[in-house]
N, CA, C, O and CB atoms as a CASP TS submission, in Angstrom:
PFRMAT TS
TARGET T0000
AUTHOR 0000-0000-0000
METHOD Language model
MODEL 1
PARENT N/A
ATOM      1  N   MET     1       1.010  -1.197  -0.017  1.00  0.00           N
ATOM      2  CA  MET     1      -0.026  -0.014   0.042  1.00  0.00           C
ATOM      3  C   MET     1       0.928   1.095   0.022  1.00  0.00           C
ATOM      4  O   MET     1       1.982   0.948   0.640  1.00  0.00           O
ATOM      5  CB  MET     1      -1.079   0.038   1.413  1.00  0.00           C
ATOM      6  N   TYR     2       0.684   2.260  -0.649  1.00  0.00           N
ATOM      7  CA  TYR     2       1.394   3.354  -0.872  1.00  0.00           C
ATOM      8  C   TYR     2       0.834   4.594  -0.004  1.00  0.00           C
ATOM      9  O   TYR     2      -0.358   4.902  -0.017  1.00  0.00           O
ATOM     10  CB  TYR     2       1.386   3.590  -2.338  1.00  0.00           C
ATOM     11  N   THR     3       1.775   5.248   0.721  1.00  0.00           N
ATOM     12  CA  THR     3       1.345   6.236   1.728  1.00  0.00           C
ATOM     13  C   THR     3       1.749   7.679   1.147  1.00  0.00           C
ATOM     14  O   THR     3       2.911   8.027   0.940  1.00  0.00           O
ATOM     15  CB  THR     3       2.065   5.925   3.208  1.00  0.00           C
ATOM     16  N   LEU     4       0.724   8.385   0.939  1.00  0.00           N
ATOM     17  CA  LEU     4       0.880   9.870   0.379  1.00  0.00           C
ATOM     18  C   LEU     4       1.631  10.590   1.442  1.00  0.00           C
ATOM     19  O   LEU     4       1.471  10.410   2.649  1.00  0.00           O
ATOM     20  CB  LEU     4      -0.594  10.667   0.071  1.00  0.00           C
ATOM     21  N   THR     5       2.588  11.544   0.806  1.00  0.00           N
ATOM     22  CA  THR     5       3.375  12.497   1.522  1.00  0.00           C
ATOM     23  C   THR     5       2.601  13.649   1.771  1.00  0.00           C
ATOM     24  O   THR     5       1.581  13.883   1.124  1.00  0.00           O
ATOM     25  CB  THR     5       4.583  12.853   0.836  1.00  0.00           C
ATOM     26  N   ASN     6       3.073  14.474   2.779  1.00  0.00           N
ATOM     27  CA  ASN     6       2.224  15.739   3.021  1.00  0.00           C
ATOM     28  C   ASN     6       1.924  16.595   1.609  1.00  0.00           C
ATOM     29  O   ASN     6       0.888  17.110   1.189  1.00  0.00           O
ATOM     30  CB  ASN     6       3.065  16.735   4.126  1.00  0.00           C
ATOM     31  N   ASP     7       3.081  16.534   1.141  1.00  0.00           N
ATOM     32  CA  ASP     7       2.899  17.466  -0.225  1.00  0.00           C
ATOM     33  C   ASP     7       2.081  16.988  -1.112  1.00  0.00           C
ATOM     34  O   ASP     7       1.480  17.766  -1.853  1.00  0.00           O
ATOM     35  CB  ASP     7       4.100  17.696  -1.017  1.00  0.00           C
ATOM     36  N   GLU     8       1.896  15.561  -1.208  1.00  0.00           N
ATOM     37  CA  GLU     8       0.840  15.095  -2.067  1.00  0.00           C
ATOM     38  C   GLU     8      -0.512  15.418  -1.516  1.00  0.00           C
ATOM     39  O   GLU     8      -1.347  15.968  -2.234  1.00  0.00           O
ATOM     40  CB  GLU     8       0.960  13.641  -2.288  1.00  0.00           C
ATOM     41  N   LEU     9      -0.750  15.122  -0.352  1.00  0.00           N
ATOM     42  CA  LEU     9      -2.078  15.488   0.087  1.00  0.00           C
ATOM     43  C   LEU     9      -2.576  16.885   0.143  1.00  0.00           C
ATOM     44  O   LEU     9      -3.784  17.117   0.195  1.00  0.00           O
ATOM     45  CB  LEU     9      -2.218  15.024   1.281  1.00  0.00           C
ATOM     46  N   TYR    10      -1.502  18.005   0.131  1.00  0.00           N
ATOM     47  CA  TYR    10      -2.066  19.324  -0.088  1.00  0.00           C
ATOM     48  C   TYR    10      -2.313  19.528  -1.642  1.00  0.00           C
ATOM     49  O   TYR    10      -2.938  20.516  -2.029  1.00  0.00           O
ATOM     50  CB  TYR    10      -1.085  20.441   0.504  1.00  0.00           C
ATOM     51  N   ASN    11      -1.862  18.670  -2.448  1.00  0.00           N
ATOM     52  CA  ASN    11      -2.238  18.889  -3.905  1.00  0.00           C
ATOM     53  C   ASN    11      -3.367  18.310  -4.343  1.00  0.00           C
ATOM     54  O   ASN    11      -3.686  18.309  -5.532  1.00  0.00           O
ATOM     55  CB  ASN    11      -1.294  18.465  -4.767  1.00  0.00           C
ATOM     56  N   ILE    12      -4.056  17.772  -3.410  1.00  0.00           N
ATOM     57  CA  ILE    12      -5.358  16.913  -3.856  1.00  0.00           C
ATOM     58  C   ILE    12      -6.579  17.917  -3.661  1.00  0.00           C
ATOM     59  O   ILE    12      -6.928  18.385  -2.576  1.00  0.00           O
ATOM     60  CB  ILE    12      -5.600  15.416  -2.842  1.00  0.00           C
ATOM     61  N   HIS    13      -7.240  18.198  -5.043  1.00  0.00           N
ATOM     62  CA  HIS    13      -8.395  19.045  -5.045  1.00  0.00           C
ATOM     63  C   HIS    13      -9.467  18.250  -5.230  1.00  0.00           C
ATOM     64  O   HIS    13      -9.489  17.469  -6.181  1.00  0.00           O
ATOM     65  CB  HIS    13      -8.379  20.079  -6.011  1.00  0.00           C
ATOM     66  N   GLY    14     -10.632  18.354  -4.232  1.00  0.00           N
ATOM     67  CA  GLY    14     -11.858  17.948  -4.317  1.00  0.00           C
ATOM     68  C   GLY    14     -12.587  18.219  -5.326  1.00  0.00           C
ATOM     69  O   GLY    14     -12.137  19.063  -6.102  1.00  0.00           O
ATOM     70  N   GLY    15     -13.974  17.576  -5.642  1.00  0.00           N
ATOM     71  CA  GLY    15     -14.837  18.227  -6.494  1.00  0.00           C
ATOM     72  C   GLY    15     -16.030  18.906  -5.965  1.00  0.00           C
ATOM     73  O   GLY    15     -17.153  18.744  -6.441  1.00  0.00           O
ATOM     74  N   ALA    16     -15.743  19.718  -4.906  1.00  0.00           N
ATOM     75  CA  ALA    16     -16.810  20.311  -4.229  1.00  0.00           C
ATOM     76  C   ALA    16     -17.300  21.395  -5.042  1.00  0.00           C
ATOM     77  O   ALA    16     -16.565  21.969  -5.845  1.00  0.00           O
ATOM     78  CB  ALA    16     -16.444  20.760  -2.900  1.00  0.00           C
ATOM     79  N   ILE    17     -18.673  21.741  -4.845  1.00  0.00           N
ATOM     80  CA  ILE    17     -19.447  22.754  -5.527  1.00  0.00           C
ATOM     81  C   ILE    17     -19.480  23.857  -4.856  1.00  0.00           C
ATOM     82  O   ILE    17     -19.747  23.576  -3.687  1.00  0.00           O
ATOM     83  CB  ILE    17     -20.703  22.416  -5.798  1.00  0.00           C
ATOM     84  N   SER    18     -19.326  25.122  -5.017  1.00  0.00           N
ATOM     85  CA  SER    18     -19.327  26.458  -4.412  1.00  0.00           C
ATOM     86  C   SER    18     -20.625  26.681  -4.067  1.00  0.00           C
ATOM     87  O   SER    18     -21.503  26.307  -4.844  1.00  0.00           O
ATOM     88  CB  SER    18     -18.815  27.555  -5.266  1.00  0.00           C
ATOM     89  N   ILE    19     -20.921  27.244  -3.001  1.00  0.00           N
ATOM     90  CA  ILE    19     -22.257  27.894  -2.627  1.00  0.00           C
ATOM     91  C   ILE    19     -22.920  28.326  -3.672  1.00  0.00           C
ATOM     92  O   ILE    19     -23.967  27.711  -3.874  1.00  0.00           O
ATOM     93  CB  ILE    19     -22.167  28.988  -1.765  1.00  0.00           C
ATOM     94  N   GLY    20     -22.659  29.224  -4.452  1.00  0.00           N
ATOM     95  CA  GLY    20     -23.171  29.732  -5.633  1.00  0.00           C
ATOM     96  C   GLY    20     -23.960  28.744  -6.493  1.00  0.00           C
ATOM     97  O   GLY    20     -25.133  28.745  -6.865  1.00  0.00           O
ATOM     98  N   GLY    21     -22.770  27.756  -6.725  1.00  0.00           N
ATOM     99  CA  GLY    21     -23.148  26.691  -7.899  1.00  0.00           C
ATOM    100  C   GLY    21     -24.216  25.850  -7.531  1.00  0.00           C
ATOM    101  O   GLY    21     -24.998  25.387  -8.362  1.00  0.00           O
ATOM    102  N   GLY    22     -24.298  25.583  -6.044  1.00  0.00           N
ATOM    103  CA  GLY    22     -25.267  24.550  -5.372  1.00  0.00           C
ATOM    104  C   GLY    22     -26.800  25.487  -5.561  1.00  0.00           C
ATOM    105  O   GLY    22     -27.819  25.093  -6.129  1.00  0.00           O
ATOM    106  N   PHE    23     -26.608  26.613  -4.994  1.00  0.00           N
ATOM    107  CA  PHE    23     -28.059  27.569  -5.251  1.00  0.00           C
ATOM    108  C   PHE    23     -28.474  27.444  -6.665  1.00  0.00           C
ATOM    109  O   PHE    23     -29.655  27.194  -6.904  1.00  0.00           O
ATOM    110  CB  PHE    23     -27.851  29.313  -4.969  1.00  0.00           C
ATOM    111  N   LEU    24     -27.589  27.599  -7.664  1.00  0.00           N
ATOM    112  CA  LEU    24     -28.059  27.752  -9.152  1.00  0.00           C
ATOM    113  C   LEU    24     -28.385  26.398  -9.561  1.00  0.00           C
ATOM    114  O   LEU    24     -29.194  26.321 -10.486  1.00  0.00           O
ATOM    115  CB  LEU    24     -26.940  28.400 -10.176  1.00  0.00           C
ATOM    116  N   ILE    25     -27.898  25.221  -9.039  1.00  0.00           N
ATOM    117  CA  ILE    25     -28.335  23.806  -9.484  1.00  0.00           C
ATOM    118  C   ILE    25     -29.854  23.804  -8.832  1.00  0.00           C
ATOM    119  O   ILE    25     -30.805  23.348  -9.467  1.00  0.00           O
ATOM    120  CB  ILE    25     -27.225  22.444  -8.839  1.00  0.00           C
ATOM    121  N   GLY    26     -29.977  24.291  -7.658  1.00  0.00           N
ATOM    122  CA  GLY    26     -31.141  24.029  -6.976  1.00  0.00           C
ATOM    123  C   GLY    26     -32.224  24.835  -7.613  1.00  0.00           C
ATOM    124  O   GLY    26     -33.355  24.378  -7.781  1.00  0.00           O
ATOM    125  N   ALA    27     -31.881  25.997  -7.953  1.00  0.00           N
ATOM    126  CA  ALA    27     -33.103  27.042  -8.583  1.00  0.00           C
ATOM    127  C   ALA    27     -33.322  26.120  -9.998  1.00  0.00           C
ATOM    128  O   ALA    27     -34.474  25.889 -10.366  1.00  0.00           O
ATOM    129  CB  ALA    27     -32.477  29.062  -8.966  1.00  0.00           C
ATOM    130  N   GLY    28     -32.333  25.681 -10.657  1.00  0.00           N
ATOM    131  CA  GLY    28     -32.582  25.122 -11.803  1.00  0.00           C
ATOM    132  C   GLY    28     -33.534  23.912 -11.929  1.00  0.00           C
ATOM    133  O   GLY    28     -34.332  23.737 -12.850  1.00  0.00           O
ATOM    134  N   VAL    29     -33.322  23.068 -10.819  1.00  0.00           N
ATOM    135  CA  VAL    29     -34.373  21.836 -10.465  1.00  0.00           C
ATOM    136  C   VAL    29     -36.066  22.371 -10.033  1.00  0.00           C
ATOM    137  O   VAL    29     -37.166  21.941 -10.381  1.00  0.00           O
ATOM    138  CB  VAL    29     -33.635  20.933  -8.955  1.00  0.00           C
ATOM    139  N   VAL    30     -35.719  23.307  -9.275  1.00  0.00           N
ATOM    140  CA  VAL    30     -37.219  24.148  -8.805  1.00  0.00           C
ATOM    141  C   VAL    30     -37.590  24.325 -10.162  1.00  0.00           C
ATOM    142  O   VAL    30     -38.275  23.407 -10.612  1.00  0.00           O
ATOM    143  CB  VAL    30     -37.157  25.817  -7.830  1.00  0.00           C
ATOM    144  N   PHE    31     -37.323  25.263 -10.944  1.00  0.00           N
ATOM    145  CA  PHE    31     -37.604  25.756 -12.284  1.00  0.00           C
ATOM    146  C   PHE    31     -38.322  24.490 -12.973  1.00  0.00           C
ATOM    147  O   PHE    31     -39.546  24.407 -13.081  1.00  0.00           O
ATOM    148  CB  PHE    31     -36.188  26.273 -13.087  1.00  0.00           C
ATOM    149  N   LEU    32     -37.485  23.589 -13.391  1.00  0.00           N
ATOM    150  CA  LEU    32     -37.729  22.531 -14.123  1.00  0.00           C
ATOM    151  C   LEU    32     -39.202  21.932 -13.668  1.00  0.00           C
ATOM    152  O   LEU    32     -40.148  21.884 -14.454  1.00  0.00           O
ATOM    153  CB  LEU    32     -36.535  21.561 -13.963  1.00  0.00           C
ATOM    154  N   ILE    33     -39.274  21.480 -12.291  1.00  0.00           N
ATOM    155  CA  ILE    33     -40.331  20.869 -11.943  1.00  0.00           C
ATOM    156  C   ILE    33     -41.628  21.806 -11.793  1.00  0.00           C
ATOM    157  O   ILE    33     -42.748  21.314 -11.658  1.00  0.00           O
ATOM    158  CB  ILE    33     -39.987  20.185 -10.788  1.00  0.00           C
ATOM    159  N   GLY    34     -41.391  23.232 -11.827  1.00  0.00           N
ATOM    160  CA  GLY    34     -42.439  24.058 -12.077  1.00  0.00           C
ATOM    161  C   GLY    34     -43.046  24.167 -13.435  1.00  0.00           C
ATOM    162  O   GLY    34     -44.254  24.327 -13.612  1.00  0.00           O
ATOM    163  N   VAL    35     -42.032  24.059 -14.524  1.00  0.00           N
ATOM    164  CA  VAL    35     -42.559  24.095 -15.780  1.00  0.00           C
ATOM    165  C   VAL    35     -43.137  22.735 -15.975  1.00  0.00           C
ATOM    166  O   VAL    35     -44.142  22.706 -16.684  1.00  0.00           O
ATOM    167  CB  VAL    35     -41.547  24.488 -16.819  1.00  0.00           C
ATOM    168  N   ILE    36     -42.740  21.680 -15.526  1.00  0.00           N
ATOM    169  CA  ILE    36     -43.438  20.286 -15.824  1.00  0.00           C
ATOM    170  C   ILE    36     -44.669  20.171 -15.219  1.00  0.00           C
ATOM    171  O   ILE    36     -45.567  19.542 -15.780  1.00  0.00           O
ATOM    172  CB  ILE    36     -42.657  19.097 -15.368  1.00  0.00           C
ATOM    173  N   ASP    37     -44.834  20.711 -14.114  1.00  0.00           N
ATOM    174  CA  ASP    37     -46.063  20.799 -13.232  1.00  0.00           C
ATOM    175  C   ASP    37     -47.090  21.649 -13.999  1.00  0.00           C
ATOM    176  O   ASP    37     -48.274  21.314 -14.042  1.00  0.00           O
ATOM    177  CB  ASP    37     -45.729  21.467 -11.759  1.00  0.00           C
ATOM    178  N   GLY    38     -46.621  22.755 -14.606  1.00  0.00           N
ATOM    179  CA  GLY    38     -47.520  23.568 -15.514  1.00  0.00           C
ATOM    180  C   GLY    38     -48.263  22.983 -16.609  1.00  0.00           C
ATOM    181  O   GLY    38     -49.382  23.350 -16.968  1.00  0.00           O
ATOM    182  N   PHE    39     -47.511  21.963 -17.166  1.00  0.00           N
ATOM    183  CA  PHE    39     -47.825  21.256 -18.468  1.00  0.00           C
ATOM    184  C   PHE    39     -48.870  20.244 -17.901  1.00  0.00           C
ATOM    185  O   PHE    39     -49.895  20.032 -18.549  1.00  0.00           O
ATOM    186  CB  PHE    39     -46.438  20.506 -19.268  1.00  0.00           C
ATOM    187  N   ILE    40     -48.651  19.633 -16.748  1.00  0.00           N
ATOM    188  CA  ILE    40     -49.225  18.487 -16.352  1.00  0.00           C
ATOM    189  C   ILE    40     -50.663  18.798 -15.647  1.00  0.00           C
ATOM    190  O   ILE    40     -51.659  18.088 -15.787  1.00  0.00           O
ATOM    191  CB  ILE    40     -48.230  17.763 -15.445  1.00  0.00           C
ATOM    192  N   ARG    41     -50.595  19.904 -14.917  1.00  0.00           N
ATOM    193  CA  ARG    41     -51.548  20.306 -14.158  1.00  0.00           C
ATOM    194  C   ARG    41     -51.713  21.892 -14.424  1.00  0.00           C
ATOM    195  O   ARG    41     -51.391  22.796 -13.653  1.00  0.00           O
ATOM    196  CB  ARG    41     -51.235  19.897 -12.742  1.00  0.00           C
ATOM    197  N   PRO    42     -52.312  22.009 -15.742  1.00  0.00           N
ATOM    198  CA  PRO    42     -52.515  23.733 -15.871  1.00  0.00           C
ATOM    199  C   PRO    42     -53.641  24.178 -14.847  1.00  0.00           C
ATOM    200  O   PRO    42     -54.625  23.453 -14.702  1.00  0.00           O
ATOM    201  CB  PRO    42     -53.085  24.265 -17.577  1.00  0.00           C
ATOM    202  N   LEU    43     -53.516  25.321 -14.155  1.00  0.00           N
ATOM    203  CA  LEU    43     -54.549  25.818 -13.328  1.00  0.00           C
ATOM    204  C   LEU    43     -54.655  27.252 -13.811  1.00  0.00           C
ATOM    205  O   LEU    43     -53.727  27.914 -14.275  1.00  0.00           O
ATOM    206  CB  LEU    43     -54.247  25.666 -11.764  1.00  0.00           C
ATOM    207  N   ARG    44     -56.002  27.674 -13.627  1.00  0.00           N
ATOM    208  CA  ARG    44     -56.584  29.119 -14.008  1.00  0.00           C
ATOM    209  C   ARG    44     -55.976  29.948 -12.967  1.00  0.00           C
ATOM    210  O   ARG    44     -55.793  29.546 -11.819  1.00  0.00           O
ATOM    211  CB  ARG    44     -58.304  29.274 -13.993  1.00  0.00           C
ATOM    212  N   CYS    45     -55.608  31.337 -13.474  1.00  0.00           N
ATOM    213  CA  CYS    45     -55.311  32.178 -12.429  1.00  0.00           C
ATOM    214  C   CYS    45     -56.484  32.930 -11.855  1.00  0.00           C
ATOM    215  O   CYS    45     -57.316  33.320 -12.674  1.00  0.00           O
ATOM    216  CB  CYS    45     -54.331  33.062 -12.849  1.00  0.00           C
ATOM    217  N   ASN    46     -56.698  33.211 -10.508  1.00  0.00           N
ATOM    218  CA  ASN    46     -57.930  33.711 -10.009  1.00  0.00           C
ATOM    219  C   ASN    46     -57.946  35.034  -9.882  1.00  0.00           C
ATOM    220  O   ASN    46     -58.953  35.601  -9.459  1.00  0.00           O
ATOM    221  CB  ASN    46     -58.274  33.194  -8.851  1.00  0.00           C
TER
END
């Protein structure tokens, strides 16, 4: 088994999404759900 040195450990970059990217993805999912719901269950405005 190969043990990483401290320099190698510091050079590892994870695949984390920034906070803004997370909100953008969440907003896109909510928007798509709203569009699909509008086509499936069209409701009249009051």
